[in-house]
C-alpha positions in Angstrom: 45.6 -160.0 8.0 44.1 -162.6 10.2 46.0 -163.5 13.5 47.2 -166.9 14.6 46.6 -168.4 17.5 50.6 -169.8 19.3 50.7 -172.7 21.5 51.4 -169.7 24.0 48.4 -168.4 23.2 49.6 -164.9 22.5 48.9 -164.1 18.2 50.9 -162.6 15.6 50.0 -161.2 12.2 50.3 -164.2 9.3 49.0 -163.8 5.6 47.4 -166.8 4.5 48.7 -168.1 1.1 46.3 -170.2 -0.5 48.1 -172.5 -3.4 51.2 -174.3 -2.3 54.8 -172.6 -2.6 57.2 -174.4 -4.9 61.2 -173.2 -4.8 62.5 -172.9 -8.4 66.1 -172.9 -9.8 67.0 -172.1 -12.8 70.3 -172.6 -14.3 70.8 -170.6 -17.4 73.6 -168.8 -18.7 73.9 -164.9 -18.5 71.1 -164.8 -16.5 73.1 -163.3 -13.9 74.3 -160.5 -16.1 72.6 -156.7 -16.0 69.2 -158.5 -14.3 68.0 -155.3 -14.1 68.2 -154.1 -17.7 64.8 -154.4 -20.4 64.3 -158.3 -21.6 66.9 -159.2 -19.2 67.6 -163.2 -19.3 66.1 -162.8 -15.5 63.6 -160.6 -17.0 62.5 -163.2 -19.7 62.7 -166.9 -17.1 60.3 -164.4 -15.0 58.3 -163.9 -17.8 57.8 -167.7 -18.4 57.6 -169.1 -14.9 54.4 -166.8 -14.2 53.0 -168.4 -17.3 52.6 -171.2 -15.0 52.0 -169.7 -11.8 52.6 -166.5 -9.8 55.6 -165.7 -8.9 55.8 -164.7 -5.2 59.8 -164.0 -4.5 62.8 -163.1 -7.5 66.7 -164.0 -5.3 69.2 -162.4 -6.6 71.0 -163.7 -9.5 74.1 -165.7 -9.2 76.9 -167.4 -11.4 74.0 -168.3 -14.3 71.7 -169.5 -11.8 68.0 -168.3 -9.8 65.8 -168.7 -7.3 61.9 -168.2 -7.4 59.7 -168.8 -5.0 56.6 -169.6 -7.2 52.9 -170.2 -5.8 49.9 -172.6 -7.4 53.1 -173.9 -10.0 51.3 -175.9 -12.9 54.3 -177.3 -14.5 57.4 -179.2 -14.1 60.7 -178.6 -14.8 60.7 -179.6 -18.2 58.0 -178.2 -19.2 59.8 -175.0 -17.8 62.8 -176.0 -19.6 61.6 -176.2 -22.7 59.3 -173.2 -22.8 63.2 -170.8 -21.1 64.8 -172.9 -23.9 62.2 -171.7 -26.7 61.8 -167.7 -24.4 66.1 -167.1 -23.7 67.9 -167.6 -27.3 71.2 -169.3 -27.5 71.0 -171.2 -24.0 69.7 -174.0 -22.3 69.0 -173.7 -19.4 68.4 -176.8 -16.6 65.4 -175.8 -14.1 64.7 -177.8 -10.9 61.7 -177.7 -9.1 62.0 -178.2 -5.1 58.4 -178.7 -3.8 58.3 -178.7 -0.5 61.2 -178.2 2.5 62.2 -180.4 4.5 64.2 -179.4 7.8 66.6 -177.3 6.6 67.1 -178.9 2.8 64.4 -178.3 0.7 62.7 -181.2 -0.6 
């Protein structure tokens, strides 16, 4: 790993990611139900999102919602909604894509 020179002159190990990271929030009925099962709604959602970027972090699903950190996302919320609705039968997901962070909030 490359070193990072800090303001105080010390160094810290870092890993550099080459593309932007977007935070994707998916509200989808049942995404928190048996998330570790094969072909669960969580697994299906992750496979769909991975078609548009590299999922680097998967949050813990809770109350029909999950958040992913996605590197190099090439789709917007409407595209993801359509793809998710086609993949997860009987579901109408709502997706929010946050393209950055600002202070303590998603931008």
